Steps between C-alpha positions, in 0.01 A plus 500: 500500500223420742521636851405290794275659772650540831285370791337797685618578847234646728641851443507449127152357499379810685679720262350317213157530651545877527607527141205282400255713683651822361460355152148386554386796713618766265158516321343569851726793558445637150126471550514725810692774319386492137330811342314252278331360807523182694275289266707580191831419673352198673411360159856556375643367820288185471632440150848559621447260782359234262808546265741481795344187654473331164864563423612311800250210444254565779192259474146643468417385853806667651425817293153514640638465860754771433238736360284438808801574730577821318138616484475452879829691553366787274178517702688485832748772393207717379334461839822588680536819291140597554521443876824705521355800318763694322806533724711640230255794453503547873876525494493749217243709673696495826805625315311764305317650805557869587655379823679166452423264790796257528287261708227490241748453212667216699169333569406519136835358393447212750163442346646479148763254614237292689286475186799404294597231748145365513488479113840341494408237757184408311685484165771276656215270623368478143844452359564208731164346411584525129851375545360189684298417189791516258785253443860616577561501114204726443619736772838513340341574162299780644812637668678499164206677337494766775877555453450544123227747561703697749801508255268626222384788717834580642627544144219738418562718808856558396 
């Protein structure tokens, strides 16, 4: 039986955009944390992005636009992280000091949160740009793919 797609309300559209970005941005996150190095994971991530976009019927022109949006977002996030230094390390150092300074720890924590918020804001901007390029049906298909992916990993975690 074929399911009909429900029109997206503004809230559902925003949720779909967030899921879309999480699906498409996963390779960027992996590239920042991989022991194999960013280049190796970026290659894998690019292949995954190509497969994902192809599976929902994204045109070559739209794919090129999406890749440009994500490349700019990667660059912007890298610049944000570089400018912020390493606030998590600052927090760890503040907590590991011989005399723990609550003010220093609190400041470091605030810096961690500020960086997370800046990255989140930039990624939302990219998500909204990508969502604007896709049809409602493509966004729904990506949402379904993301849900399948999450269910797969939930099952492996036990």
